[in-house]
N, C-alpha and C positions, 0 to 999 in steps of 0.2 A: 177235269178242272178241280183244283184244290180249293177248299173253303176253310176259313178259320172260324172258331167260335167267338162269341162276344167276349168271353173270359180271356181267351188268348189275345184278342185285340187290346183289351185293357192292360194286359201285362206288357205288351209291346209299347203301348203309348206311355206307360209309366216308367219304362227303362230309361236311364240317363243317356244323353247323347254323347258319343265319344269325341274328345277334343282332338283337333288336328295335331299331328306330330311332325317334327322335322328332325331327320337323322335319329329317329327313335326317341327324341326328347319332346316333352310337351312344348307347345309353341312358346309359352311364357318362360319356361325354364331355359329353352334354347336361346332366347334373346337376352336373358340375364347372363348366361354363360358367355355368349358372344360379346356382351358389353365388357365383362371382366377381362376376357382375353384381349380385346382391343385395347383396354387401358394398360394391360401388362405389356403388350407389344409397343405401345406408344412410350411407356416408361423406359423400356429397354433401349429403344431407338434414341430417345432423348438423352439418356445417360451416356450411350456410346457417342452420340454427337457432341455432347458437352465434353466428354473425355478427349475426343480427337481435337476438338477446338481448343481446349485448354492446353493440350500438348503442343499444338501449333503456336500458341501464343506465349509459351514459355520463353523467357529471356535466355541468353547465352549463359548467364551466371547460374541459372537453374539447371542447365544441362552440362555443367562442367564435369569432365572426367579428369581428375587431377591426381598426380602422384601424391601419396599420403605425406611424404616428406615436405613437398612444396606447399601443402595446405598451411603449414606453420613457418615455413622458411622460404617464402616467395623470392626474397632478395638473392637467393642462391640458385634460382631456377630460371629457365628460359624456354620458350616455344611450347611444344606439346606437353611437356611435363607440368606446365601451369594450367593448360586448358587444351583438351583434345581438338578444339576448333582451330588451334594455332599450328597444327601440323601442315607443312607445305604440301601443296598439290602440284607444284612445278618448280623448276629452278633448283636452288640449293636447299638443303635441310635447314629448317628454322632452328638456329643454335649450332650450325655447322662449325666444326673446327676448321681453322685456316692456317696454312703453313706455306713457306716459300723455300725453294732450293735455288741456288745461284746459277751462274753461267755454265753451260755444258754444250757438248757437240754429240749428236747422235746420228750415225750413218750420213755424215756430211752436212747435217742440218744444225745450224747454230741457234741456240736459245739464250736469250739474256737471263731469263729465270723461268721457273716453273711454279705454278700454284696448285696446292693440294687442298681438297675440300670434300665434304660429304654431300652427295646428291640427295634430292628429296626422296628417292627410292631407297636410300640407306647405304649405298655403296660408296667407297672412298675412291675418288677420281682425281685426275690432274689435267691442267691446262698449261699451255706453253706460250710465252711471250717472245716474239722474234725480234731480230734487228730492224725489221720494218715497222716495229711498234704496233703489231697486230697480234691478236690472240687466236689460237686454234686448240682443238681438243675439247675435253669435257664430256664427250659422248660415252656410251656404254663400253666402247672398245678400249677406253683408257682406265677402266676399273682395275684397281689394285687389290682391294679387299672387300668382302661382302659381310664379314662378321663384326662390323664396327658398331659399337654401342651408340645409341642415339645421342647426338651432341657431344661425342668424345672430343677432347682436345687432340690435335694432331701436331706432331713435332718432327722437325727435320734437322739432321746434321749432315753436312756435305763437306768432303775434302777431296783434294786433287793429288795426283802423282804427276810430277814434271809440270807444275803449274807455270803458266807463262808461255809454254810452247803450244803451238797450234795443234789441235786434236789431242790435247792431254787427256789423261784418264780421270774421270769424275766418279766418285762413289757417293751414293745417297743412302743414309740410314733413316728410315721412317718409323715412327713410334705412334701407337694409338691404343685405346682401351677397347677390349672386345665386349661382345654382348654378355659374356659370362664373367665380366669384371676382372679380366686378366690383362697384364701388359703384353703387347705384341710388337714385334719388330720385323720389318721387311727391308731387304738390302738390294740396291740396284747399282749397276755399273753401265757406263755407256759402251763398254767393250762387248757386253752380252745383250744389253737392252732388255733384260728380263728381271723380275722380282723374285728373290729367294727369301725363305724364312731365316730370321736371325736367331742368335743364341737365346735372346730374351724370351722368344715365343715358347721355348721349351722349359722355362724355369718356373712356371706356375706362380708368378708373382701376383698376388691378389691385391686389387685396388679397392679402396673404401667404396662401399656400394650405396651411392646416392646418385641422383640424376646427373649432376654436373660437378666436376672437381678439376683442380689444377693438375697439370702434368707437363713436364718439360725435359727435353734432352738438349744438351749444350756441348759445343766444342770444348774439349778439356783445356786447351790452351796451346801455347807454343813451347818450344824447347827451352826457352830461357827460364821459365818457371818449372816446367815439368821435369827437367833434368834432376831437380832436387826435391820434388814433391814427395811428401811422406806417403802418399797413396801408392806410389810405385813399389813400396816394400812388400805389398801383398802379392806381387806378380812374379818376382824372381827375374831370371835372365830370359832373353829371347823375345821380349816385347819391344815394339817400336815406341819409344817414349815421346816421340814428336807428334804422334797422332792418338788422341784419346777422346772419350765421350763421357760426360756426366749425365745421369738420368735421375729425375726426381718424380715421385708419385706418392699419393697419400695412402696410408694403411688404416687410419682411423680419423676421427673428426678434428684432430689437432696435430697430427704427425706426418711429416714428409719423410719417406725413406729415400736414401741416396745410394746409387750403385755407380760403379766406374768400370770402364773397359779401355784397354789399349790395343792397338792393332797387333795382330798375330796372337793375341791371347785367346784361349779357348773357353774363357769363363768371364763373367762379370763378378766383381767383388762388392760386397756390402760395406758401406762406410757408416759413420755415426749418423743417427737420424736427427732431423730438425724438429724440435719439440715446440709446442705452444704456438703454432702458426695457423693462419686462416687457410685451410686446405681447399676452399672453394674458389680461391683466387689463383692466378697463374704464378709462374716462376720466371724470373729473367736472369740473364747472365752476361758477363763481358770478361773475356779472358785472352784476347788476341792482340793486345797493345804491343807494338814493336819494342823489343828489348826490355819489357817489363816482366818482373817475376810475381806480380800481384794479380789475383783473379777476384772477380766480384760476382756475388749472387744476390738477387733481389726477391724478397718475399713480403707478403702482406701480413701484418699482425692482427690480433683480435680487436684492435681499435680502428681497423680499416685505414691504416697508414702503411705505406710501402717502405720497408727497411732495406738498406743497402749494406750488405756484409762483404768484408774483404779478407783475403788470406795471402800473405807474403810467404813464398816458399824458398827464399834465398837464405840458405843456411850459412852463408859466409858472413851474414850480419848477426850482431848480438841481439838476442831476444830481450826486449824491454817491455815494461808494463803497458806503455802507450802503444808499442808496436811489437807485439809478439810475432814469432816466426812459426809457420805451419799451424796456425790456429785461426778459426773464423772469428771475426770481430765485427760488431755492429757500428757502422759509422753514423753516430746519432745526429750529426749535423746534416746528414744527407736525407733524413727521413722526409717522405712526402705524404702529408696528411690528406684526409677527405677523399679517398678513392672509393669507387663503387665496390660493394662487398665481394662481388665475384668477378672483378676485373681481370682481364688478361694483361700480360706484360710482354713487350717486345722492344728490342734494342737494335737500331742501326742509326748512327749519327745522333739520334735523340732516343731517350727512354720513354716509350709510349705506354699509356695506360688510360683506363676509363675513370673519370671522376664521379663524385657522388651525384652530380646533376646529369649524368649519362653523356656528357661531352667527352671528347677524346683529346688528351694533351700529350705533348712531347716535352721532355725535360733535358736540357743540355747540362751534363755533369762534368766536373773537372777530374774525377777519378784519381785522387791522391790519398788512397788508404784512409787513415783516420780523419783526414781533413776533407774527404769527399763531400761535395755539396752541389746543388743545382744553382747555376748563375743565369739561366735564361729558360723560358718556356714558350711553347707555341701551341695554339689551339686549332684543330681542324675546323675550318669555317667555309661558308659560301657567302654570297652577298647579303643573305638574310641573317647571318650570325653563325654561332657554333652548330655543327652538324652532329646531332646526338645519335649515338648508336642504340640498338636494342639493349636493355639492361642485361649485362652479363655477356655481351657479344664477344666472341673470340676475335682476335686481331693479329695481324702480322705486318711486317714492314721490311723494306730494303731500300737501297739506293743504287744508282747506276750512272756512270759517265761514259759516253761513247766518244772515242777519239779516232783520228785518222792520221797515219804517219806517212809522210812523203819525203824520202831521203832522210835528212837529219831533222826534219821539222815535224812536230806533232801538234795537231790542231784538235781542240775539243769541239765536237759537233753539238753535243747537248748533254745536260745532266739533269737528274731528277730524283727527288725523294718520293717514295711510294708507301702508302699505308692502306690496308684493306680491312674492312669490317662490315657488319650487317646493320642496315638501317631500317629494313622493312620486314625481313623474315625469310623470304625466298631469294634474296639478293646476295651478291657479294659486290660491294661498292668500292671502287678504287679512287684514291685521292692522290694527286701528284702536285708538285711544285718544284721550281728550280732550287738548287743548293743555296743560292744567295738570298732567297726569300721571294715574297710576292704572294699573290692570291692562289689559293688551292683550286685545282680543277677536279671535278668529280665525274665519274662515269660508271654505269652498271655493267659488269661483265655479262656477256650473252652466254647463258648456260643452257645447253640442250635439255628439253623436257623429258626426253626418252633416253 
């Protein structure tokens, strides 16, 4: 048995009692550290929670992903270039180009016209309108091009061989701007029913690089004017002077370049540029009046007024100051003020454009060279009033009359004006009315989502 002395017992009694420890730390120190850590965790959690909550509560305006150009030039932009939230998730692309080609026959199927548009997935597609007044197409199998710039204008020129005969040959020249800001051309014929690259696609024609610009291809005209048109001098012999195409596109913020082509030519020739124009707006044209030698081009100036320019190519006439020959002249009496800054322009029966209040109007012009002016206008309406388009919407138009001939008697079955534009963003809305007038009827084209 062990025994301790009284001295040893005194040493033990006087020794300090050891404090309890937690995880090697004194109890007091442990709880102090625990309190600090808890406060730190709570602070981090609160900060993260507030951050997530604030992010969720941000308005769309705070989340805008906007093209830098559109931040200061919103009037020249549309759709996703203004705000990433505006990109379409179905139907048509918000800001889609829209163009029409006329009547054609493909493998025994007759179409009254075809409509070309940009799908929300980015590809350029087409739909067809049949004699039964029903639409088909628009799905992925109708895709023509996948390198289309977002919101590119689309333009069509169509001509026929042996027009008037059943199953005549139709040719379609389609123009658009690519994602690398170059002009592109595709060519189709109902003989082959396939799309081939056109000459323009290989010319590296650079387009002014902003989200949305005007671009237009137009039928060059008829043989009455073209037979003496000075533009022919650039081509020499061997071209078909009765079939030609004009093409306009912008190269900077105030200049439209113009190129011309005639059938059988292996090149496009550059003509004099159009200076001092509003290149964010579209271009219009009229050059197929029977027996006329005068062509017309419509452009918007920097005061947002549509100008109507004319050129008479009849060299048998004496050139006068008021009526020069083979020179473009502005018909000042025909100027149409107060158009939307990035309006499109289309002509069939009426010259259509978007006005400053975003309504769509058509103007009936008399087309008499220096005396050209509008004598009537119509507004696209529904029972509630004008049907406004998206600001800067592309538009296209046509007309059609279907007749039936029995023996020596021809009976008109129906006729209609058509105009197409966007009112919502993922739509293409069609408006129709009879030639003689009356209320417009509207309907949304059914565009496949895939």
